[in-house]
C-alpha positions in Angstrom: 120.8 86.3 110.8 120.8 88.6 107.8 121.7 92.4 109.1 120.5 95.3 107.3 123.8 96.1 105.4 124.3 92.8 104.0 120.7 92.7 102.0 121.2 91.8 98.3 118.5 93.9 96.5 117.2 94.1 93.1 115.5 97.4 92.0 113.2 97.4 89.1 112.9 100.7 87.9 112.5 102.0 84.6 113.5 105.8 85.4 117.3 106.1 85.8 116.4 109.4 87.8 114.1 107.6 90.2 116.4 104.6 90.4 119.0 106.9 91.7 117.0 108.6 94.2 116.0 105.1 95.7 119.5 103.9 95.7 120.3 107.0 97.6 117.7 106.5 100.2 118.8 103.0 100.7 122.4 103.9 101.1 121.1 106.3 103.9 120.3 103.0 105.6 123.4 101.4 105.1 122.1 99.1 102.2 124.4 99.6 99.3 124.4 95.8 97.4 121.5 97.2 95.1 121.6 96.2 91.4 119.4 98.0 89.1 117.3 96.6 86.0 114.7 98.7 84.0 111.9 96.3 83.4 110.5 93.0 84.0 112.1 90.9 81.6 115.5 91.8 83.0 114.4 91.3 86.7 113.5 87.8 86.0 116.6 87.1 84.1 118.6 88.6 87.3 116.6 86.5 89.6 116.9 83.3 87.9 120.6 83.7 86.2 122.5 85.5 89.0 123.8 85.2 92.6 120.8 84.9 95.4 118.8 88.0 96.2 117.1 88.7 99.4 114.3 91.0 98.1 112.9 92.7 95.1 111.8 96.6 95.2 109.7 97.1 92.1 107.8 100.0 90.5 104.2 99.1 89.4 104.6 100.3 85.8 107.2 98.9 83.7 108.3 99.1 80.1 107.0 95.4 79.2 104.6 94.4 82.1 103.4 95.7 85.3 104.8 95.2 88.8 101.6 92.9 89.4 102.4 90.6 86.3 106.2 90.4 87.6 105.3 89.3 91.2 102.7 86.9 90.1 104.9 85.2 87.8 107.4 85.3 90.4 105.1 83.6 93.1 104.4 80.9 90.5 108.0 79.7 90.2 108.8 76.8 92.6 112.3 78.0 93.3 111.9 81.6 93.5 108.3 82.0 94.8 109.1 83.2 98.4 111.4 86.0 97.2 110.3 89.1 99.1 108.6 91.7 97.0 108.2 95.6 97.9 106.1 97.7 95.7 107.3 101.4 95.1 104.2 103.5 93.4 102.4 106.6 93.4 99.3 104.3 92.6 96.6 104.6 95.3 93.5 102.7 93.9 92.5 99.9 96.0 91.3 97.9 92.7 95.0 98.3 91.6 96.8 97.7 94.8 95.1 94.6 95.8 96.4 92.1 93.5 99.8 93.1 95.0 98.6 92.5 98.3 97.2 89.3 97.5 100.6 88.3 96.4 102.0 88.8 99.5 104.0 92.1 99.0 105.9 92.7 102.3 105.5 96.5 102.0 103.7 99.0 99.3 105.6 102.1 99.6 104.2 105.8 98.1 106.2 107.7 95.5 107.6 109.8 97.4 108.4 107.6 100.5 109.7 108.8 103.8 112.9 107.6 105.2 110.9 105.9 108.2 108.5 104.2 105.7 111.6 102.7 103.7 113.1 102.0 106.8 109.9 100.0 108.1 109.8 98.2 104.7 113.2 96.7 105.0 113.0 96.1 108.5 110.1 94.1 107.8 111.8 92.3 105.0 114.5 91.4 107.3 111.9 89.8 110.1 110.6 87.8 107.3 114.0 86.7 106.2 115.3 86.0 109.8 112.1 84.3 111.1 113.1 80.9 110.9 116.3 81.6 113.0 114.4 84.0 115.5 112.0 81.9 117.4 112.7 82.7 120.7 109.2 83.7 121.4 107.8 80.4 120.2 110.3 78.1 122.2 107.5 77.0 124.8 104.5 77.1 122.7 105.3 73.8 120.9 103.7 75.4 117.9 105.1 72.1 115.6 102.3 70.3 117.2 99.4 72.9 116.4 97.1 72.5 113.8 96.3 75.6 111.8 93.2 76.4 109.3 94.2 78.9 106.8 91.2 80.6 104.9 91.5 82.7 102.1 89.8 82.8 98.5 93.5 83.3 97.2 95.7 80.6 97.0 98.8 82.8 96.5 98.0 84.5 99.8 97.6 81.3 101.6 100.8 80.4 100.2 102.4 83.7 101.8 100.9 83.0 105.0 101.8 79.5 105.1 105.5 80.4 104.1 105.5 83.0 107.2 104.2 80.3 109.9 106.2 77.5 108.3 109.3 79.8 109.1 108.1 80.2 112.7 107.8 76.4 113.2 104.5 75.7 112.4 104.3 72.2 110.5 100.2 71.4 110.2 97.7 73.0 108.0 94.7 72.7 106.7 93.4 75.2 103.8 90.1 76.5 102.7 89.3 78.8 99.8 86.3 80.4 101.6 84.4 80.4 104.8 82.2 77.4 104.0 84.7 75.2 103.4 86.4 76.8 106.6 83.1 75.6 108.4 83.3 72.3 107.2 86.9 71.7 108.1 86.2 72.7 111.5 83.4 70.4 111.8 85.7 67.7 111.2 89.1 68.5 112.5 90.1 70.1 115.6 92.2 73.4 115.3 94.6 75.2 117.7 94.5 78.3 115.3 92.5 80.0 112.6 93.8 82.5 109.9 91.4 83.8 107.9 90.7 86.5 105.4 87.8 89.2 105.4 86.7 89.2 102.0 85.6 86.0 100.3 83.0 84.6 98.3 79.8 82.4 99.7 80.9 82.9 103.3 83.1 85.8 104.5 85.6 85.9 107.3 83.0 87.8 109.9 80.5 85.0 109.0 82.9 82.4 109.4 84.2 84.1 113.0 80.6 84.1 114.1 79.9 80.5 113.4 83.1 79.6 115.5 81.9 81.6 118.3 78.4 80.6 118.2 77.9 77.2 116.6 80.9 75.3 116.4 82.5 73.1 119.0 85.4 74.9 118.9 83.9 78.2 120.1 87.4 79.1 122.0 90.0 78.7 119.1 92.1 82.0 118.4 91.0 83.6 115.0 93.5 85.6 113.6 92.2 88.0 110.8 94.5 89.1 107.9 93.0 91.2 105.4 93.3 94.6 103.6 89.7 95.6 104.6 90.1 99.1 106.0 86.2 99.9 106.3 85.7 100.7 110.1 82.0 99.6 110.0 83.0 96.2 108.8 86.1 95.7 110.7 83.9 96.7 113.8 81.2 93.9 112.8 83.9 91.5 112.5 85.1 92.4 116.2 81.9 92.2 117.7 81.4 88.6 115.7 84.5 87.6 118.1 87.7 87.7 116.1 90.7 87.6 118.4 93.1 89.9 116.6 93.2 91.7 113.3 96.4 92.6 111.1 96.6 94.2 107.5 97.7 92.9 104.2 100.9 93.5 103.6 101.2 92.7 107.4 104.4 93.3 109.5 106.1 90.3 110.3 107.0 91.2 113.7 103.6 92.3 114.5 102.2 89.0 113.5 104.4 87.0 115.5 103.6 89.1 118.8 99.8 88.6 118.1 100.6 84.9 117.7 102.5 84.5 120.9 99.5 86.5 122.7 97.0 84.4 121.3 98.6 81.2 121.8 99.7 81.4 125.3 96.2 82.1 126.4 
């Protein structure tokens, strides 16, 4: 298992002052293997041409591109597409941060961040990296036999969630790009778990959950909603529709593991 002190990180930050501060904060947590590059082009060259990295920490606004551009380029690469990504930015606008969430960022840290926030982000990265060797909680659940329905209008988000589940031992997946496609799949195949987004075109996660609970022959299948939705009224409606559990994007890998154990052990 990888330990915090052995993490190999690349920090993408155009400001030398900011980079020095972030490296100091990382050092306080025992993380000293940090390479600094100032822009997206240098980051991609380092990722492709250098020794393997464990994670990328990146500012949103770079001289040659945005952090969003960088993570999307990364996710489209078959070899390096699963590299953990942490955004560090003072940006708070949901419409700007949503693409980062959809791309499977493991954390979005504010500027300035607290010691606790940085520690949480790094520990979540460790949980992600070690998920495939830390499966004790799943030993008796035989998750390799279970069928999972992934429903999300973002192919990138589906890929990230699937990566997590594969690391935990799941092997059988059917993917749908919206709730309507999810309903069609439920009419054809018996599933052991449904993982869905909330905001989707045509049929959203609430409508899909309501369909499962009231009109599907699979009315008892566990439904885990992974979403960046924070509107309390909408989330209350989802819970009323019968969702089994809700977790945020970006999500805490350990929390997802604990939720899955709870849902699948019932």
